[in-house]
N, C-alpha and C positions, 0 to 999 in steps of 0.2 A: 931271303924269307926262311925263317927256321922251320924245321919239320919236327914232329914227334919222332922220338926213338924207335927204331925197329923192335925193342923190347916192349913195346905196348901192344903187340900181337900176342896171342895165347901162347902159353910157355909150351905146352904140348905141341902146338903147331910148329913153333921154331925148332924144336928137337927132332921131330919128323923131317923137317924141311933139310937140316943139315946131314942128316942120314940118307936122303934121296938124292941130293944135289952133289954134295962134297964140298970143300972148303971154297975152291976157286969159283964155282958156279953160285954159290951162296953169297959171295961176294958182289958179284955181278947182278944178281937178284936184288940184294938190300939196296944197291945204288939205284935201281929202277923204280923202287916202290915210291919214292917221293913226288916224282913226276914222270909218269909213263910217256915213252915216245909215241907220237901221233903219225899217222898216215892218212893221205886223201887217194881217192881213186877216181879217175875219169869216167864218166858216164855218157858223154855226148858220141857223136860220130867218130867211130874209130880212126878215120883219116884226118881227123883234127885233134888228136890227143896231144900234139906239141904245144898246143895252146895252153894247156894246163900249167906246166912249168913257167911259160912265159908270163901267165897271169899272176901265179904265186910270187915271182920274182918283182913284178911291177907293185905288189902289196908288201913288200920288205921281206919276204919270207925266203930261205935257202934251201929249196927242195933238193932232195937227192934221189937219184934214180934207184929202182929195185931191179937188181940185174936178171931176176927170173919172171919178171912181170912189166911190160913197158907202159901200162897205163895207171901205174901207181908211183906216189913220190912219198919219201919219208921227210917230215919236217922236224924231227928231233923232239927232245923234251922240253915242250913249250906249252903255254896256257891253252886249254881247250878252248876257253871264252874267246880268245883271239881268233882262233879259226872258224869257229861257227859263227862270228859276226861278218864273214866275208860274204859278198853277195852270191858269187858261184855256189859257195857252200850251201846258203840258205834256199837257193834254186835247186840245189842238188846236181848241177852240172859237174861239181866235185863233191864226193861223198866221204865223209869220214868213215873209215873202215880200218879196223885193226889189221896189221900185217899177218898175224896168225889167221884170222878169218879169211883173207885172200888166199894164204897158203893152203887151207883145208879144201878150197874149191879147186885150186890149180892141181893139187895132188890126186884129185878125182879121175883126171884123164878124160873130161867130157869133151866129146867131139860132135860137130854137127850131125843130126839124124839120131843121136843117143836119146831114148826115152829115159827119163831122170826123176827120181824122187827126193825130195828135200824132206826127211822125216820130221824134223823139229825145227821148222822153218823160221819162226819169227825171230827178229824183227822185220827179216826180208832181206837184208843186205846180201847176204850169200845167194839167197834165190834169184836176185837179180843179175849177180854175176854168173851164176849157171846158165840162166837165159842168155846172156850175152855170149857164153861160150857155144851155146847151141846154134846160133847164128840163124834163128828163125826155123830150124829144123828139129823136129822131135818132140815129143810130149814132155811137159814138166808138171809134176803135181807136188804141191807144197802144203804139208800137213802140219797142224800145230794144235795144241791140246786146248789153249785158252781162247776163248771167243774174243775177249778184249784184245789180246795179241794178235788174233787173226784180223781183227778190224784195223789194226794200227799197220800190220803188213800189207793188207790190201791198199790201204791209203798210200804207203810209200810206193808200191808198184804202180799205182795210178798216176803218182807224181812223177814216176819215170817213164810214163806212157807204155807201160808193159801191161798187156790185156790178155794174153793168151797162157796165163798161168791157172790151172785147175787148182783152186784153193780149197782146202778140205779142213774142217775142225773136228778133232777127235783123238783119242789116245793112240799114241804111235804103237803101242803093243798091239793094238788090233788090227793094223794097216797090213801085217803079213798074210792075214786070212783073206783080206779083200783084194789084195793086188798080187797074189802069189804068181811068181814068174813072170813080171810084167815090164821089169826095167833092167837097162844096160848098166846104170850106175846109180847109187844111192849115196847121200850124205847123212850121216848120223852123227850129228854135233850135239851130243845128248846133253840134258841138264847135268849139271855138276856142282861140287862144292865151290867152284870159282876162284880156288887158291890163287890162280895166276892174275887175278883181278883185283886183289887186296891192294888198299891204298891207304897209306898212313894217315892222311887228313880225313878219312871217311870211316869211322869206326863200323858203320852199318855194313861196311863191305865184308866185314868178319864176324859180326855179331851172333850169326847162327851157325857158326862152324864148330864142329864136334866130331870125334871119332865115331860117336854113334850115328850120327847124320852121313857120314862117310858110308858106313856100312849098309845103311838103308837106301843111300843113291846107288851103289853099287848093284843092288839087287834090281832095281828098275832099269838100270843102264844095261844089263845082260838081257834083260827080256826086251828092250828096244832093239839092241843088236840082232837078237835072233829073230825078231820080226822083220828087220831090214834084209837080213839074209834071206828069208823066205820070198821077199819080193823080187829077188834077183832071176834072171834068166842064166842059164849055165854059161859061164865064162864072164859074167857081169861081176862088178867090183862094188864094195861098199867101203866107204872112208868114214872110220870111226875117229872121232875128235872129242877132246875135252879141253878145257881152259883151267885144268887143275894138275897138281903134281901127285896127288895121292894114288900110290901104286893099286890101291883097292879099287880106284875108279878106272883104272888105266891097263895095265898090263893082266892084272888078276881077272878083269872082265873078258879080255881077249882069251886067256888062258882057259877060263871057264867055258866060255862058248865053243872052243874049239874041242875041248874034251868030251863036251856033251854030244857034239856031232849030230844034232838034230837036222842040220843042213850042211851036206858035205862042204867044207870050205878050206882054203889054205891062205896062210899069210904071205903076202907078197911084198918086197921092198917098196917103200915110198919113194916114187921117182920125181923128186924135186931137189935141186942143188942149193939147199938151205944152209947158211952159216949156224953156228951153234947148236948143231945136231948131237945128241947123245943116243946111243941104242937102247933099246928097251932093257928094263932090268932083268936079271936072270931069276930073280927071287925077291920075296919080301916076307919079314917075319919068319914063320915056319913053313912058308909054302915055295917050293920051287917050280918055276914056270917052265913050259915047254921050250925046247931050245931054240924054235923058230921065232919066239917071242923078240928075239934080237932084231928082227925086221921092223918092228915098230920105233918110232922115233919120239925122243923127248927134245924139243926145243928151249933152251935155257935163254935167259934175257942178255941184253948187251948187244943184240945186233938189230934193235929196232923191234923185236917182237916180245911179247908177253910169254911167260911160261906156257907150254902147250904140249899136247900128245896127239899124235895121229898113228893110226894102223890101218893098212889096206889089205882088205880080206877078198879072195875071188872064189866064186861059187865053181864047185867042180863038175856038177850034175844036176 
């Protein structure tokens, strides 16, 4: 099957991407655009996770393990339709979930007993994994702005037989005032321009992209991150994540929040042995970022993941 050329994407976007990623990483990103790699995660009893790859092999797939997470398997760049047709996927015993999404939760360092906030939670796959990491101990609040998306998240959690999540509908920017100093861990996987999810066969995936839209998103992202920081107890951590490559939505947001200092925070290394990781950019356009921004990570394609950005911030007091 032939695919549209990469040049169908906006010219300004392509020029920026070459500057952000560099020649080698751009080539890997272009190769991943036509058919992104798929991953499935086991949601059944932990002691039966070995049944996952056995089932996939019986259905003709070749699952590959994820070195840093033993309940997920990479299926490679195959048709999504083939995977969603599987009985165990329809039943959610195996859940289609991007490797980047799984990585964001694992990088949070959630432990049993932690009280956790998922700030922008829908559609709920990450929420369900956070719940699994808590092992039935600790509070979990899942916040979402959209009522329709909240309903879909609630439906997913019910299908997974997860009943003890406090689902909240409202703007994430307001959560900092409602839940000040309440959580040990926060996930702020914020709304973004979604550059890491552009697909050549789906022009709708980039139809709203513009540099003006990126600037607007960056303002909201900073407000969401500052809200997340307020909800932390001293020593608690927030994992900021996007599925975009735009520095304005990534390093620049972190730099802005740290410089404002409304909540005393420090950037700490992301403790997850990922492949294809690059340090945060030292600057963009006319902006030079704080030296600690290097602790943020950019994940480039070619290792089963879509382009992704993560930064871990710890509250000091």
